[in-house]
Structure formats: structure tokens, C-alpha cells
MARFI-824824 format. One record per residue (C-alpha): residue number from 1; y, x, z. Coordinates in steps of 0.2 Angstrom, whole numbers, plus 2048, in hexadecimal, padded with zeros to 3 digits. Example, Ala and Ser with C-alpha at 12.3 -4.5 7.8 and 13.67 -1.06 7.14 Angstrom:
BEGIN
<atom><num>1</num><north>7EA</north><east>83E</east><up>827</up></atom>
<atom><num>2</num><north>7FB</north><east>844</east><up>824</up></atom>
***
This chain:
BEGIN
<atom><num>1</num><north>E14</north><east>328</east><up>765</up></atom>
<atom><num>2</num><north>E19</north><east>31B</east><up>75C</up></atom>
<atom><num>3</num><north>E21</north><east>30A</east><up>75F</up></atom>
<atom><num>4</num><north>E10</north><east>300</east><up>75E</up></atom>
<atom><num>5</num><north>E0A</north><east>30D</east><up>76C</up></atom>
<atom><num>6</num><north>E19</north><east>30E</east><up>775</up></atom>
<atom><num>7</num><north>E16</north><east>2F7</east><up>778</up></atom>
<atom><num>8</num><north>E04</north><east>2F9</east><up>77B</up></atom>
<atom><num>9</num><north>E08</north><east>307</east><up>78B</up></atom>
<atom><num>10</num><north>E15</north><east>2F9</east><up>790</up></atom>
<atom><num>11</num><north>E08</north><east>2EB</east><up>792</up></atom>
<atom><num>12</num><north>DFB</north><east>2F7</east><up>795</up></atom>
<atom><num>13</num><north>E05</north><east>301</east><up>7A2</up></atom>
<atom><num>14</num><north>E02</north><east>30E</east><up>79C</up></atom>
<atom><num>15</num><north>E0C</north><east>31F</east><up>79A</up></atom>
<atom><num>16</num><north>E1B</north><east>31E</east><up>78D</up></atom>
<atom><num>17</num><north>E28</north><east>329</east><up>78B</up></atom>
<atom><num>18</num><north>E35</north><east>319</east><up>787</up></atom>
<atom><num>19</num><north>E35</north><east>305</east><up>788</up></atom>
<atom><num>20</num><north>E36</north><east>2FD</east><up>779</up></atom>
<atom><num>21</num><north>E44</north><east>2F9</east><up>770</up></atom>
<atom><num>22</num><north>E44</north><east>2E7</east><up>765</up></atom>
<atom><num>23</num><north>E52</north><east>2E3</east><up>75B</up></atom>
<atom><num>24</num><north>E50</north><east>2CE</east><up>753</up></atom>
<atom><num>25</num><north>E5C</north><east>2D0</east><up>743</up></atom>
<atom><num>26</num><north>E54</north><east>2C0</east><up>73C</up></atom>
<atom><num>27</num><north>E62</north><east>2BD</east><up>732</up></atom>
<atom><num>28</num><north>E69</north><east>2CB</east><up>72D</up></atom>
<atom><num>29</num><north>E5E</north><east>2D0</east><up>720</up></atom>
<atom><num>30</num><north>E66</north><east>2C6</east><up>70F</up></atom>
<atom><num>31</num><north>E78</north><east>2CE</east><up>716</up></atom>
<atom><num>32</num><north>E6C</north><east>2DF</east><up>715</up></atom>
<atom><num>33</num><north>E66</north><east>2DC</east><up>704</up></atom>
<atom><num>34</num><north>E78</north><east>2D7</east><up>6FF</up></atom>
<atom><num>35</num><north>E72</north><east>2C6</east><up>6F9</up></atom>
<atom><num>36</num><north>E75</north><east>2B3</east><up>6FC</up></atom>
<atom><num>37</num><north>E65</north><east>2AA</east><up>706</up></atom>
<atom><num>38</num><north>E5D</north><east>2A0</east><up>6FC</up></atom>
<atom><num>39</num><north>E5A</north><east>2AF</east><up>6EF</up></atom>
<atom><num>40</num><north>E54</north><east>2BA</east><up>6FF</up></atom>
<atom><num>41</num><north>E47</north><east>2AC</east><up>708</up></atom>
<atom><num>42</num><north>E3E</north><east>2A7</east><up>6F9</up></atom>
<atom><num>43</num><north>E37</north><east>2B9</east><up>6F8</up></atom>
<atom><num>44</num><north>E2C</north><east>2BF</east><up>701</up></atom>
<atom><num>45</num><north>E2F</north><east>2D2</east><up>6FD</up></atom>
<atom><num>46</num><north>E44</north><east>2D2</east><up>6FF</up></atom>
<atom><num>47</num><north>E40</north><east>2CA</east><up>713</up></atom>
<atom><num>48</num><north>E33</north><east>2D9</east><up>716</up></atom>
<atom><num>49</num><north>E3E</north><east>2E5</east><up>70E</up></atom>
<atom><num>50</num><north>E4F</north><east>2DE</east><up>71A</up></atom>
<atom><num>51</num><north>E43</north><east>2E0</east><up>728</up></atom>
<atom><num>52</num><north>E3F</north><east>2F3</east><up>725</up></atom>
<atom><num>53</num><north>E50</north><east>2F7</east><up>71E</up></atom>
<atom><num>54</num><north>E55</north><east>2F2</east><up>72E</up></atom>
<atom><num>55</num><north>E4B</north><east>2F9</east><up>738</up></atom>
<atom><num>56</num><north>E4F</north><east>30B</east><up>730</up></atom>
<atom><num>57</num><north>E62</north><east>305</east><up>732</up></atom>
<atom><num>58</num><north>E61</north><east>304</east><up>743</up></atom>
<atom><num>59</num><north>E51</north><east>30B</east><up>74B</up></atom>
<atom><num>60</num><north>E4B</north><east>2FE</east><up>757</up></atom>
<atom><num>61</num><north>E36</north><east>2FA</east><up>758</up></atom>
<atom><num>62</num><north>E34</north><east>2EA</east><up>751</up></atom>
<atom><num>63</num><north>E34</north><east>2E0</east><up>740</up></atom>
<atom><num>64</num><north>E33</north><east>2CF</east><up>73E</up></atom>
<atom><num>65</num><north>E27</north><east>2C1</east><up>72F</up></atom>
<atom><num>66</num><north>E33</north><east>2B6</east><up>735</up></atom>
<atom><num>67</num><north>E3C</north><east>2AE</east><up>725</up></atom>
<atom><num>68</num><north>E45</north><east>2A1</east><up>72F</up></atom>
<atom><num>69</num><north>E3F</north><east>291</east><up>73B</up></atom>
<atom><num>70</num><north>E3F</north><east>286</east><up>730</up></atom>
<atom><num>71</num><north>E30</north><east>28C</east><up>728</up></atom>
<atom><num>72</num><north>E26</north><east>286</east><up>731</up></atom>
<atom><num>73</num><north>E2A</north><east>275</east><up>72A</up></atom>
<atom><num>74</num><north>E29</north><east>278</east><up>71A</up></atom>
<atom><num>75</num><north>E15</north><east>27A</east><up>71D</up></atom>
<atom><num>76</num><north>E17</north><east>268</east><up>727</up></atom>
<atom><num>77</num><north>E1F</north><east>263</east><up>716</up></atom>
<atom><num>78</num><north>E31</north><east>266</east><up>716</up></atom>
<atom><num>79</num><north>E37</north><east>268</east><up>706</up></atom>
<atom><num>80</num><north>E4C</north><east>26B</east><up>709</up></atom>
<atom><num>81</num><north>E52</north><east>278</east><up>711</up></atom>
<atom><num>82</num><north>E67</north><east>278</east><up>715</up></atom>
<atom><num>83</num><north>E6B</north><east>28C</east><up>712</up></atom>
<atom><num>84</num><north>E7C</north><east>292</east><up>71C</up></atom>
<atom><num>85</num><north>E82</north><east>2A4</east><up>718</up></atom>
<atom><num>86</num><north>E89</north><east>2A5</east><up>729</up></atom>
<atom><num>87</num><north>E77</north><east>2A1</east><up>733</up></atom>
<atom><num>88</num><north>E68</north><east>29C</east><up>732</up></atom>
<atom><num>89</num><north>E60</north><east>292</east><up>728</up></atom>
<atom><num>90</num><north>E56</north><east>280</east><up>72E</up></atom>
<atom><num>91</num><north>E4E</north><east>271</east><up>729</up></atom>
<atom><num>92</num><north>E5A</north><east>263</east><up>71E</up></atom>
<atom><num>93</num><north>E4D</north><east>257</east><up>71B</up></atom>
<atom><num>94</num><north>E42</north><east>250</east><up>729</up></atom>
<atom><num>95</num><north>E30</north><east>24D</east><up>725</up></atom>
<atom><num>96</num><north>E2E</north><east>23F</east><up>733</up></atom>
<atom><num>97</num><north>E3E</north><east>233</east><up>72F</up></atom>
<atom><num>98</num><north>E33</north><east>224</east><up>739</up></atom>
<atom><num>99</num><north>E24</north><east>221</east><up>743</up></atom>
<atom><num>100</num><north>E1A</north><east>21D</east><up>737</up></atom>
<atom><num>101</num><north>E1C</north><east>231</east><up>72F</up></atom>
<atom><num>102</num><north>E11</north><east>237</east><up>73D</up></atom>
<atom><num>103</num><north>E02</north><east>230</east><up>738</up></atom>
<atom><num>104</num><north>E07</north><east>236</east><up>727</up></atom>
<atom><num>105</num><north>E0A</north><east>247</east><up>72D</up></atom>
<atom><num>106</num><north>DFD</north><east>250</east><up>726</up></atom>
<atom><num>107</num><north>DF8</north><east>265</east><up>72D</up></atom>
<atom><num>108</num><north>DF1</north><east>26F</east><up>71F</up></atom>
<atom><num>109</num><north>DE0</north><east>270</east><up>721</up></atom>
<atom><num>110</num><north>DE2</north><east>283</east><up>71E</up></atom>
<atom><num>111</num><north>DF5</north><east>28B</east><up>71E</up></atom>
<atom><num>112</num><north>DF2</north><east>299</east><up>716</up></atom>
<atom><num>113</num><north>DF0</north><east>290</east><up>706</up></atom>
<atom><num>114</num><north>DFE</north><east>287</east><up>706</up></atom>
<atom><num>115</num><north>E0D</north><east>28B</east><up>6FC</up></atom>
<atom><num>116</num><north>E1B</north><east>28D</east><up>708</up></atom>
<atom><num>117</num><north>E0D</north><east>29A</east><up>710</up></atom>
<atom><num>118</num><north>E0F</north><east>2A7</east><up>6FF</up></atom>
<atom><num>119</num><north>E20</north><east>2AE</east><up>703</up></atom>
<atom><num>120</num><north>E1A</north><east>2B3</east><up>716</up></atom>
<atom><num>121</num><north>E0B</north><east>2B8</east><up>710</up></atom>
<atom><num>122</num><north>E15</north><east>2C4</east><up>706</up></atom>
<atom><num>123</num><north>E1E</north><east>2CB</east><up>712</up></atom>
<atom><num>124</num><north>E11</north><east>2CE</east><up>720</up></atom>
<atom><num>125</num><north>E04</north><east>2D6</east><up>714</up></atom>
<atom><num>126</num><north>E15</north><east>2E5</east><up>70F</up></atom>
<atom><num>127</num><north>E19</north><east>2E7</east><up>724</up></atom>
<atom><num>128</num><north>E09</north><east>2E9</east><up>72A</up></atom>
<atom><num>129</num><north>E07</north><east>2F6</east><up>717</up></atom>
<atom><num>130</num><north>E16</north><east>2FD</east><up>71D</up></atom>
<atom><num>131</num><north>E16</north><east>2FF</east><up>72D</up></atom>
<atom><num>132</num><north>E08</north><east>2F3</east><up>732</up></atom>
<atom><num>133</num><north>DFE</north><east>302</east><up>73C</up></atom>
<atom><num>134</num><north>E0F</north><east>30A</east><up>74A</up></atom>
<atom><num>135</num><north>E1C</north><east>2FB</east><up>74A</up></atom>
<atom><num>136</num><north>E1A</north><east>2E8</east><up>754</up></atom>
<atom><num>137</num><north>E1A</north><east>2DB</east><up>745</up></atom>
<atom><num>138</num><north>E23</north><east>2CC</east><up>74F</up></atom>
<atom><num>139</num><north>E1C</north><east>2BB</east><up>747</up></atom>
<atom><num>140</num><north>E26</north><east>2AA</east><up>750</up></atom>
<atom><num>141</num><north>E1C</north><east>29B</east><up>753</up></atom>
<atom><num>142</num><north>E24</north><east>28C</east><up>75B</up></atom>
<atom><num>143</num><north>E1C</north><east>280</east><up>767</up></atom>
<atom><num>144</num><north>E13</north><east>270</east><up>765</up></atom>
<atom><num>145</num><north>E1F</north><east>268</east><up>76F</up></atom>
<atom><num>146</num><north>E2D</north><east>270</east><up>764</up></atom>
<atom><num>147</num><north>E27</north><east>271</east><up>755</up></atom>
<atom><num>148</num><north>E2B</north><east>25C</east><up>754</up></atom>
<atom><num>149</num><north>E3E</north><east>260</east><up>753</up></atom>
<atom><num>150</num><north>E3E</north><east>269</east><up>744</up></atom>
<atom><num>151</num><north>E31</north><east>25B</east><up>73C</up></atom>
<atom><num>152</num><north>E3E</north><east>249</east><up>741</up></atom>
<atom><num>153</num><north>E4E</north><east>252</east><up>74B</up></atom>
<atom><num>154</num><north>E52</north><east>256</east><up>75C</up></atom>
<atom><num>155</num><north>E56</north><east>248</east><up>760</up></atom>
<atom><num>156</num><north>E4A</north><east>23B</east><up>75A</up></atom>
<atom><num>157</num><north>E3D</north><east>246</east><up>75C</up></atom>
<atom><num>158</num><north>E44</north><east>247</east><up>772</up></atom>
<atom><num>159</num><north>E46</north><east>231</east><up>76F</up></atom>
<atom><num>160</num><north>E33</north><east>232</east><up>76A</up></atom>
<atom><num>161</num><north>E2E</north><east>23C</east><up>77A</up></atom>
<atom><num>162</num><north>E3A</north><east>235</east><up>788</up></atom>
<atom><num>163</num><north>E39</north><east>222</east><up>782</up></atom>
<atom><num>164</num><north>E2C</north><east>221</east><up>773</up></atom>
<atom><num>165</num><north>E1A</north><east>21A</east><up>771</up></atom>
<atom><num>166</num><north>E10</north><east>228</east><up>779</up></atom>
<atom><num>167</num><north>E02</north><east>226</east><up>76D</up></atom>
<atom><num>168</num><north>E0D</north><east>22B</east><up>75C</up></atom>
<atom><num>169</num><north>E13</north><east>239</east><up>76A</up></atom>
<atom><num>170</num><north>E02</north><east>241</east><up>76D</up></atom>
<atom><num>171</num><north>DFE</north><east>23D</east><up>75A</up></atom>
<atom><num>172</num><north>E0C</north><east>247</east><up>756</up></atom>
<atom><num>173</num><north>E09</north><east>255</east><up>763</up></atom>
<atom><num>174</num><north>DF6</north><east>255</east><up>75F</up></atom>
<atom><num>175</num><north>DFC</north><east>25A</east><up>74F</up></atom>
<atom><num>176</num><north>E08</north><east>269</east><up>750</up></atom>
<atom><num>177</num><north>DFB</north><east>272</east><up>75C</up></atom>
<atom><num>178</num><north>DEE</north><east>26D</east><up>750</up></atom>
<atom><num>179</num><north>DFD</north><east>277</east><up>744</up></atom>
<atom><num>180</num><north>E01</north><east>285</east><up>752</up></atom>
<atom><num>181</num><north>DF0</north><east>289</east><up>755</up></atom>
<atom><num>182</num><north>DED</north><east>28B</east><up>741</up></atom>
<atom><num>183</num><north>DFC</north><east>295</east><up>73F</up></atom>
<atom><num>184</num><north>DFA</north><east>2A2</east><up>74C</up></atom>
<atom><num>185</num><north>DE9</north><east>2A7</east><up>742</up></atom>
<atom><num>186</num><north>DF1</north><east>2A7</east><up>736</up></atom>
<atom><num>187</num><north>DFF</north><east>2B5</east><up>73B</up></atom>
<atom><num>188</num><north>DF0</north><east>2BF</east><up>744</up></atom>
<atom><num>189</num><north>DE6</north><east>2BF</east><up>734</up></atom>
<atom><num>190</num><north>DF8</north><east>2C7</east><up>72C</up></atom>
<atom><num>191</num><north>DFB</north><east>2D1</east><up>736</up></atom>
<atom><num>192</num><north>E07</north><east>2CB</east><up>741</up></atom>
<atom><num>193</num><north>E04</north><east>2D6</east><up>753</up></atom>
<atom><num>194</num><north>E12</north><east>2CF</east><up>75E</up></atom>
<atom><num>195</num><north>E11</north><east>2BD</east><up>75E</up></atom>
<atom><num>196</num><north>E20</north><east>2B2</east><up>764</up></atom>
<atom><num>197</num><north>E1A</north><east>2A1</east><up>76C</up></atom>
<atom><num>198</num><north>E2B</north><east>297</east><up>76B</up></atom>
<atom><num>199</num><north>E2B</north><east>28D</east><up>779</up></atom>
<atom><num>200</num><north>E3D</north><east>283</east><up>77F</up></atom>
<atom><num>201</num><north>E33</north><east>277</east><up>789</up></atom>
<atom><num>202</num><north>E2A</north><east>282</east><up>791</up></atom>
<atom><num>203</num><north>E3D</north><east>284</east><up>79A</up></atom>
<atom><num>204</num><north>E40</north><east>27A</east><up>7AB</up></atom>
<atom><num>205</num><north>E51</north><east>27C</east><up>7A5</up></atom>
<atom><num>206</num><north>E4E</north><east>270</east><up>794</up></atom>
<atom><num>207</num><north>E40</north><east>266</east><up>79B</up></atom>
<atom><num>208</num><north>E41</north><east>265</east><up>7B1</up></atom>
<atom><num>209</num><north>E32</north><east>26E</east><up>7B9</up></atom>
<atom><num>210</num><north>E28</north><east>25B</east><up>7BB</up></atom>
<atom><num>211</num><north>E27</north><east>257</east><up>7A9</up></atom>
<atom><num>212</num><north>E24</north><east>26A</east><up>7A6</up></atom>
<atom><num>213</num><north>E16</north><east>268</east><up>7B2</up></atom>
<atom><num>214</num><north>E0E</north><east>258</east><up>7AB</up></atom>
<atom><num>215</num><north>E15</north><east>25A</east><up>798</up></atom>
<atom><num>216</num><north>E18</north><east>26D</east><up>795</up></atom>
<atom><num>217</num><north>E09</north><east>272</east><up>79E</up></atom>
<atom><num>218</num><north>DFA</north><east>26C</east><up>794</up></atom>
<atom><num>219</num><north>DFF</north><east>26D</east><up>782</up></atom>
<atom><num>220</num><north>E03</north><east>27E</east><up>783</up></atom>
<atom><num>221</num><north>DF5</north><east>282</east><up>78D</up></atom>
<atom><num>222</num><north>DED</north><east>276</east><up>77D</up></atom>
<atom><num>223</num><north>DF7</north><east>281</east><up>76F</up></atom>
<atom><num>224</num><north>DF1</north><east>293</east><up>776</up></atom>
<atom><num>225</num><north>DE0</north><east>28F</east><up>77D</up></atom>
<atom><num>226</num><north>DD6</north><east>28F</east><up>76B</up></atom>
<atom><num>227</num><north>DDF</north><east>2A0</east><up>764</up></atom>
<atom><num>228</num><north>DE1</north><east>2AB</east><up>777</up></atom>
<atom><num>229</num><north>DF1</north><east>2B1</east><up>77C</up></atom>
<atom><num>230</num><north>DEF</north><east>2C1</east><up>775</up></atom>
<atom><num>231</num><north>DFF</north><east>2CA</east><up>76E</up></atom>
<atom><num>232</num><north>E09</north><east>2B7</east><up>775</up></atom>
<atom><num>233</num><north>E1A</north><east>2BB</east><up>77B</up></atom>
<atom><num>234</num><north>E22</north><east>2AB</east><up>784</up></atom>
<atom><num>235</num><north>E33</north><east>2A9</east><up>77F</up></atom>
<atom><num>236</num><north>E3E</north><east>298</east><up>781</up></atom>
<atom><num>237</num><north>E4B</north><east>29C</east><up>779</up></atom>
<atom><num>238</num><north>E5A</north><east>2A1</east><up>782</up></atom>
<atom><num>239</num><north>E54</north><east>297</east><up>790</up></atom>
<atom><num>240</num><north>E51</north><east>2A0</east><up>7A0</up></atom>
<atom><num>241</num><north>E3E</north><east>29C</east><up>7AB</up></atom>
<atom><num>242</num><north>E40</north><east>2A7</east><up>7B7</up></atom>
<atom><num>243</num><north>E38</north><east>297</east><up>7C2</up></atom>
<atom><num>244</num><north>E27</north><east>297</east><up>7B6</up></atom>
<atom><num>245</num><north>E22</north><east>2A7</east><up>7B4</up></atom>
<atom><num>246</num><north>E17</north><east>2A5</east><up>7C2</up></atom>
<atom><num>247</num><north>E0E</north><east>295</east><up>7BD</up></atom>
<atom><num>248</num><north>E0C</north><east>29B</east><up>7AC</up></atom>
<atom><num>249</num><north>E08</north><east>2AC</east><up>7AD</up></atom>
<atom><num>250</num><north>DF7</north><east>2A4</east><up>7B9</up></atom>
<atom><num>251</num><north>DF2</north><east>294</east><up>7AE</up></atom>
<atom><num>252</num><north>DF5</north><east>29D</east><up>79B</up></atom>
<atom><num>253</num><north>DF2</north><east>2AF</east><up>7A2</up></atom>
<atom><num>254</num><north>E01</north><east>2B4</east><up>794</up></atom>
<atom><num>255</num><north>E07</north><east>2C7</east><up>797</up></atom>
<atom><num>256</num><north>E15</north><east>2C5</east><up>78F</up></atom>
<atom><num>257</num><north>E28</north><east>2BF</east><up>792</up></atom>
<atom><num>258</num><north>E37</north><east>2BE</east><up>789</up></atom>
<atom><num>259</num><north>E44</north><east>2BB</east><up>795</up></atom>
<atom><num>260</num><north>E55</north><east>2B2</east><up>797</up></atom>
<atom><num>261</num><north>E65</north><east>2BC</east><up>796</up></atom>
<atom><num>262</num><north>E6B</north><east>2B0</east><up>7A2</up></atom>
<atom><num>263</num><north>E5B</north><east>2AF</east><up>7AE</up></atom>
<atom><num>264</num><north>E5C</north><east>2BE</east><up>7BA</up></atom>
<atom><num>265</num><north>E54</north><east>2CF</east><up>7B2</up></atom>
<atom><num>266</num><north>E4E</north><east>2D6</east><up>7C3</up></atom>
<atom><num>267</num><north>E47</north><east>2C3</east><up>7CA</up></atom>
<atom><num>268</num><north>E3D</north><east>2C4</east><up>7BB</up></atom>
<atom><num>269</num><north>E38</north><east>2D3</east><up>7BD</up></atom>
<atom><num>270</num><north>E2F</north><east>2D5</east><up>7CE</up></atom>
<atom><num>271</num><north>E27</north><east>2C4</east><up>7CB</up></atom>
<atom><num>272</num><north>E1F</north><east>2CC</east><up>7BA</up></atom>
<atom><num>273</num><north>E1E</north><east>2DB</east><up>7BF</up></atom>
<atom><num>274</num><north>E0F</north><east>2E5</east><up>7BA</up></atom>
<atom><num>275</num><north>E05</north><east>2D8</east><up>7B8</up></atom>
<atom><num>276</num><north>E0E</north><east>2D7</east><up>7A4</up></atom>
<atom><num>277</num><north>E1C</north><east>2DC</east><up>799</up></atom>
<atom><num>278</num><north>E2F</north><east>2D6</east><up>79E</up></atom>
<atom><num>279</num><north>E3A</north><east>2D7</east><up>78F</up></atom>
<atom><num>280</num><north>E4D</north><east>2D8</east><up>795</up></atom>
<atom><num>281</num><north>E57</north><east>2CF</east><up>789</up></atom>
<atom><num>282</num><north>E6A</north><east>2D1</east><up>787</up></atom>
<atom><num>283</num><north>E75</north><east>2C3</east><up>786</up></atom>
<atom><num>284</num><north>E77</north><east>2C8</east><up>770</up></atom>
<atom><num>285</num><north>E84</north><east>2B8</east><up>771</up></atom>
<atom><num>286</num><north>E91</north><east>2C2</east><up>77B</up></atom>
<atom><num>287</num><north>E8F</north><east>2D2</east><up>770</up></atom>
<atom><num>288</num><north>E9A</north><east>2C9</east><up>762</up></atom>
<atom><num>289</num><north>EA5</north><east>2CF</east><up>770</up></atom>
<atom><num>290</num><north>EA2</north><east>2DD</east><up>778</up></atom>
<atom><num>291</num><north>EA8</north><east>2EF</east><up>773</up></atom>
<atom><num>292</num><north>E9A</north><east>2FB</east><up>773</up></atom>
<atom><num>293</num><north>E9E</north><east>300</east><up>782</up></atom>
<atom><num>294</num><north>E9C</north><east>2F3</east><up>789</up></atom>
<atom><num>295</num><north>E8C</north><east>2F3</east><up>780</up></atom>
<atom><num>296</num><north>E82</north><east>2FF</east><up>786</up></atom>
<atom><num>297</num><north>E8A</north><east>2FB</east><up>799</up></atom>
<atom><num>298</num><north>E7E</north><east>2EC</east><up>79A</up></atom>
<atom><num>299</num><north>E70</north><east>2F6</east><up>790</up></atom>
<atom><num>300</num><north>E70</north><east>302</east><up>79D</up></atom>
<atom><num>301</num><north>E73</north><east>2F4</east><up>7AC</up></atom>
<atom><num>302</num><north>E61</north><east>2EC</east><up>7A4</up></atom>
<atom><num>303</num><north>E5A</north><east>2FA</east><up>7A2</up></atom>
<atom><num>304</num><north>E5C</north><east>301</east><up>7B4</up></atom>
<atom><num>305</num><north>E55</north><east>2F1</east><up>7BB</up></atom>
<atom><num>306</num><north>E46</north><east>2ED</east><up>7AE</up></atom>
<atom><num>307</num><north>E40</north><east>301</east><up>7AC</up></atom>
<atom><num>308</num><north>E39</north><east>301</east><up>7BF</up></atom>
<atom><num>309</num><north>E26</north><east>302</east><up>7BE</up></atom>
<atom><num>310</num><north>E25</north><east>303</east><up>7AB</up></atom>
<atom><num>311</num><north>E21</north><east>2F2</east><up>7A3</up></atom>
<atom><num>312</num><north>E31</north><east>2EF</east><up>79D</up></atom>
<atom><num>313</num><north>E35</north><east>2ED</east><up>78B</up></atom>
<atom><num>314</num><north>E49</north><east>2E8</east><up>786</up></atom>
<atom><num>315</num><north>E4D</north><east>2DD</east><up>778</up></atom>
<atom><num>316</num><north>E5A</north><east>2D4</east><up>771</up></atom>
<atom><num>317</num><north>E5D</north><east>2C0</east><up>76C</up></atom>
<atom><num>318</num><north>E61</north><east>2B8</east><up>75B</up></atom>
<atom><num>319</num><north>E6D</north><east>2C6</east><up>758</up></atom>
<atom><num>320</num><north>E78</north><east>2B9</east><up>750</up></atom>
<atom><num>321</num><north>E84</north><east>2C1</east><up>73F</up></atom>
<atom><num>322</num><north>E93</north><east>2C2</east><up>748</up></atom>
<atom><num>323</num><north>E8E</north><east>2D0</east><up>754</up></atom>
<atom><num>324</num><north>E96</north><east>2E2</east><up>74C</up></atom>
<atom><num>325</num><north>E8D</north><east>2EE</east><up>747</up></atom>
<atom><num>326</num><north>E94</north><east>2FB</east><up>750</up></atom>
<atom><num>327</num><north>E8C</north><east>2F0</east><up>762</up></atom>
<atom><num>328</num><north>E7B</north><east>2EF</east><up>758</up></atom>
<atom><num>329</num><north>E7A</north><east>306</east><up>756</up></atom>
<atom><num>330</num><north>E82</north><east>304</east><up>769</up></atom>
<atom><num>331</num><north>E73</north><east>2FA</east><up>772</up></atom>
<atom><num>332</num><north>E68</north><east>301</east><up>768</up></atom>
<atom><num>333</num><north>E6D</north><east>312</east><up>76B</up></atom>
<atom><num>334</num><north>E70</north><east>310</east><up>77E</up></atom>
<atom><num>335</num><north>E5D</north><east>308</east><up>77D</up></atom>
<atom><num>336</num><north>E57</north><east>317</east><up>779</up></atom>
<atom><num>337</num><north>E60</north><east>322</east><up>784</up></atom>
<atom><num>338</num><north>E60</north><east>316</east><up>794</up></atom>
<atom><num>339</num><north>E4E</north><east>313</east><up>78E</up></atom>
<atom><num>340</num><north>E44</north><east>320</east><up>792</up></atom>
<atom><num>341</num><north>E3B</north><east>326</east><up>79F</up></atom>
<atom><num>342</num><north>E3F</north><east>337</east><up>7AA</up></atom>
<atom><num>343</num><north>E2D</north><east>33D</east><up>7AD</up></atom>
<atom><num>344</num><north>E28</north><east>34D</east><up>7B4</up></atom>
***
């Protein structure tokens, strides 16, 4: 079976020889190709080449079309990105500097016609042509409730959310939701088949249960209802969200959950069961200081928990550049070893 077929089997519960194995090497591409970040991220061919080379090097299942999270802000008018060789690029100049800028914010009618989409499209075409029929191609999409942080900064967004004018807040959120709906349609059309819906406000670790129900859930419904939840992955950064999984399953009908390494994996698996796909995520921050043996032991522990009744995927978080290469190799090898089903 191809890695893509193995992923589909994990979602549907069909027999497969092993679990899907994801490794999110988002910041490693420039180092892989021996380039500075600014040169690497300026060309979709380089980003695609970096992803394909790393998949070949380590043997995991997935590739990414993500350049950096601030790419979404560029589609909405950001024209300055800060590059740092020891971490991911980020927004250097915010589109929204005052509440008056919210009214002036324009969502492109067709984001695929925007110059900032050109290299993303180039990257996706290469990935689709090379591995689209056999491997998962991941795209990263920021929820409407989180996108304002990229447009105005987290401090200003929290100020607007908690104490600012409600009409300004809602106008901004409506524009962000409109943008999300256009963005997810564009990624689907371009060949992405794993759509990571990044919604930190979807965790009560971030907003509390009342605000989750009254604020986060309605906006998530507005984001997701028009285009549906096919291939959508519920992802709250590394924040735990076990206590809302059942509500999300009931109200949003999402079928794939990227569980925080800070959460109880066994509890999450018990809630999701055969109704969806539980993605166990290793704590790759701790991996920076682990030995290969410690890494293998953690992979084994996770597989023993998650593989009961199948419907399980092994994955990573953001994989900082500080994770030793020996630990990445040990992790992937252990996932293949312990993630293989013992069938008659």
C-alpha cells in the first residue's frame, strides 16, 4: 500500500500493514538545500525540493506545502517578513495598525491570482506531480479566530477580542472567515489532501469553556460549513483539547484530531475510538535533549496506546531545528517498527 492508501485506511478503519507516520520538518528545508531562508522561501521549487529530499532522507509519509505561517498575512497585504536562520520566518510589519485599518482590509476575490500565491502554487504543482498520487500533501490553514494575530499582533488581537468594539471585532472575523473559505478551496483545488485547520482558540487551555462555546465554536462553524470538513485535521497547536473533542465531533463532524503531547493520549483515543482518526504527537521539544534510546521508548509507548483498535497515526509537532538528526532517524525507525500491525 502507498502511504496515502495507508492514511485513508487509518481514517476508515480498513486493514493496513502499519500506521501512517508523519514528520513535520517545516524549518529544515533551507539547511537541507544549503540555502539562506530568504533565498529558499522565495521559490516554490526550492520548498518542494526540500520537502521531497527530507522525505527521501528520513522515510516518513507526508510532505508539506507550507512555507511559513506569515504567508497567509502576505495574501492580505503584509509586505515585510522577518527571517531568522535559527527559527521560522514571521510577520515583521502588521497589516492592521489601528481599528480603522479593519474597515480597509480587503480579502482578494481570487487568492490564486494574488502574487503571494504564485510560489505556493508552484510548490504544490511539483508535489502533486511527484507524489500526489501516493503520499499525503499537507497544507496549513489558520482559523478565522487566530488569523487576526498575524494581521495585528497577538497583544492587539486579544485587546480587541476582550475589550474592543464588538462591531470592529466581528467585521475582522467575518473577513478572516471569508479568507479561510477561499484559501481552503484553493488548496484543495491545487492538490493538498491533508488540510490542517489551526485553531488554538479551539482549546479551552487558551480561552476557557464558556468562550469556547460562545465564541470559538460559532466561528469555527462559519469557517468550515461552506466547504465541508473533508480532509480537515483539528489542530490547536500544542494545546490540549481532550475536553472538547466530543463537542467538536458532534457539532463540526471533523474526523481527524492532532492530539497535544501534553494531553492524555489514552483518554483521547477512548473518546474518538473508531469514529475518527487519533493522531498521537510526540513531544518534539523534549526530543532536543533526548537520546535516540529515549526517543524510541516514547514512540513505543505511544504506539502501544494508540494502535489498540487501529484508527491511529503517529506524528510530530513543529520539529525544532535543535532536534538531533539521530533522534529523527530513531523516531522514524521506531514508528515503523512499533507501528506495524501483527496480523494473522
